[in-house]
C-alpha positions in Angstrom: 0.0 0.0 0.0 1.1 3.6 -0.7 1.3 6.1 2.1 -2.2 7.4 1.3 -3.8 4.0 1.1 -5.9 3.0 4.1 -7.3 -0.5 4.5 -10.7 -0.5 6.4 -12.0 -3.9 7.4 -15.5 -4.8 8.6 -15.7 -7.9 10.8 -18.5 -9.5 12.8 -21.0 -12.3 12.8 -22.8 -13.5 9.6 -25.9 -11.6 8.8 -25.0 -8.3 10.5 -25.1 -6.3 7.2 -21.4 -5.7 6.6 -21.9 -6.1 2.8 -24.7 -3.6 2.6 -22.7 -1.1 4.7 -20.0 -1.2 2.1 -22.5 -1.0 -0.7 -23.8 2.2 0.9 -20.3 3.7 0.9 -19.9 3.2 -2.9 -23.4 4.1 -3.9 -24.4 0.5 -4.8 -28.1 -0.3 -4.2 -29.2 -1.8 -1.0 -29.9 -5.5 -1.4 -32.8 -6.8 0.7 -31.6 -10.4 0.1 -27.8 -9.7 0.1 -25.8 -12.9 0.1 -23.4 -13.7 2.8 -19.7 -13.2 1.9 -17.5 -16.2 1.4 -14.0 -15.6 2.8 -13.6 -12.0 1.8 -14.1 -9.3 -0.8 -13.0 -5.6 -1.1 -14.1 -2.4 -2.8 -11.7 0.5 -3.3 -12.7 4.1 -3.2 -11.0 7.5 -3.5 -11.7 10.1 -0.9 -10.5 13.7 -0.9 -10.1 15.4 2.4 -9.0 19.1 2.3 -7.3 18.6 -1.0 -5.5 15.5 -0.2 -6.5 12.2 -1.8 -6.7 8.9 0.1 -7.4 5.5 -1.4 -9.6 3.4 0.8 -9.9 -0.3 0.6 -13.1 -1.5 2.3 -12.8 -5.2 3.1 -15.9 -7.3 3.7 -15.3 -10.6 5.6 -17.2 -13.8 6.2 -18.8 -14.2 9.6 -19.7 -17.9 9.4 -17.8 -20.0 11.9 -16.3 -22.2 9.2 -14.3 -19.2 7.9 -13.3 -17.6 11.2 -9.8 -19.1 11.2 -9.1 -17.0 8.1 -9.9 -13.6 9.6 -6.4 -13.1 10.9 -5.1 -13.3 7.4 -7.5 -10.6 6.2 -6.7 -8.3 9.2 -3.1 -7.8 8.0 -2.3 -4.1 7.3 -5.8 -2.9 8.4 -5.7 0.7 9.6 -9.3 0.9 10.6 -11.3 -2.0 12.0 -15.1 -1.8 12.3 -16.9 -4.4 14.5 -20.5 -4.8 13.3 -23.4 -6.4 15.1 -27.1 -6.6 14.3 -29.3 -4.8 16.8 -32.1 -7.3 16.1 -29.9 -10.4 16.9 -28.6 -10.5 20.5 -26.2 -13.3 19.5 -24.2 -11.1 17.2 -23.6 -8.7 20.0 -22.6 -11.5 22.4 -20.1 -12.7 19.8 -18.3 -9.4 19.6 -15.8 -10.5 22.2 -14.5 -13.1 19.8 -14.0 -10.5 17.0 -12.5 -8.0 19.3 -10.0 -10.5 20.7 -9.1 -11.7 17.3 -8.4 -8.2 16.0 -6.5 -7.1 19.1 -4.4 -10.3 19.2 -3.3 -9.7 15.6 -3.1 -5.9 15.4 -2.7 -4.7 18.9 -3.7 -1.1 19.4 -2.3 0.1 16.1 -5.6 0.6 14.2 -8.5 2.9 14.8 -11.3 0.7 16.2 -15.0 1.3 15.8 -18.3 -0.4 16.7 -21.4 -0.2 14.5 -24.8 -1.4 15.6 -26.5 -2.0 12.3 -30.2 -2.4 11.2 -31.3 0.7 13.1 -34.3 0.8 10.8 -35.6 -2.4 12.4 -35.7 -0.9 15.9 -39.2 -2.5 16.5 -37.4 -5.9 16.6 -34.5 -4.5 18.7 -32.8 -7.0 21.0 -29.7 -4.9 21.8 -30.5 -1.4 23.2 -28.3 1.6 22.2 -27.1 1.9 25.8 -25.6 -1.6 25.6 -23.7 -0.8 22.5 -22.5 2.5 23.9 -21.4 0.8 27.1 -19.4 -1.8 25.1 -17.8 1.0 23.1 -16.9 2.9 26.2 -15.3 -0.2 27.8 -13.2 -0.6 24.7 -12.6 3.1 24.2 -13.7 3.1 20.6 -15.9 5.1 18.3 -19.6 4.0 18.3 -22.6 4.5 16.0 -26.0 3.0 15.4 -26.4 2.6 11.6 -28.8 1.5 8.9 -27.3 0.4 5.6 -30.8 0.8 4.2 -32.1 4.2 5.4 -29.0 6.1 6.6 -26.5 5.5 3.8 -25.2 9.1 3.7 -24.6 9.0 7.5 -22.4 6.0 7.1 -20.1 7.9 4.7 -19.9 10.7 7.3 -18.9 8.1 10.0 -16.1 6.9 7.7 -14.8 10.4 7.3 -14.8 10.9 11.0 -12.8 7.6 11.4 -10.4 8.8 8.7 -9.8 12.0 10.5 -9.0 10.0 13.7 -6.5 8.0 11.8 -4.9 11.0 10.1 -4.6 12.8 13.5 -3.1 9.7 15.2 -0.5 9.0 12.5 0.1 12.5 11.2 -0.5 11.6 7.6 -1.9 15.0 6.7 -1.6 18.6 7.7 -5.4 18.9 8.1 -6.3 21.9 10.4 -9.4 22.1 12.5 -12.0 24.2 10.8 -15.7 24.8 10.9 -16.2 23.4 7.4 -14.6 20.3 6.1 -14.1 19.9 2.4 -14.8 16.3 1.7 -15.6 14.7 -1.6 -16.0 11.1 -2.7 -15.3 9.5 -6.1 -15.8 5.8 -6.9 -13.1 3.5 -8.1 -14.3 0.2 -6.9 -13.1 -3.3 -7.4 -15.4 -6.0 -6.1 -13.7 -9.3 -5.4 -15.0 -12.4 -3.7 -17.8 -15.0 -4.0 -21.2 -14.9 -2.3 -23.8 -17.5 -1.2 -27.4 -17.1 -0.3 -28.3 -15.8 3.2 -30.2 -12.6 4.1 -28.0 -9.8 5.3 -29.2 -6.2 5.7 
């Protein structure tokens, strides 16, 4: 990777909506019956922050137990790690400890970590309250947002920009100055790699 390339990986249990979160970031349509990822896939995207270009690689990973032993391979060189759970499935929240331990065992405290509670649009079926997610994030000392890959697509892009700014600040990769207005633009340069199989994932 070049100095301005940043690998962002989404990890979490199967069915949490990682694929549709990434689709939201590159303006690909939301897929109500999105297939579960097999092993991994990635989409690249160019982002300009205050006149400096960054090439982001968004990595989508499989959450099925059969593929979990491969996650450590896909974590290599990740600069931002986003843990994703489904607010309508308590088990995906309970399994976060596995994903967090796997990431920290392989990457330590080097990356910027974040926690996304996805499927906010299905709040009537909520099994994990926002306070639980917030408490988990506070315990870990990481960025936290409730998201919806279906109804809050623009917000997800804003969250990525905020994580990018954390990364830039931490590693001094840019001379960005604090200001009241951020000049941020997105242009698509995506490569979609990987195979899918049927399983609903919002």
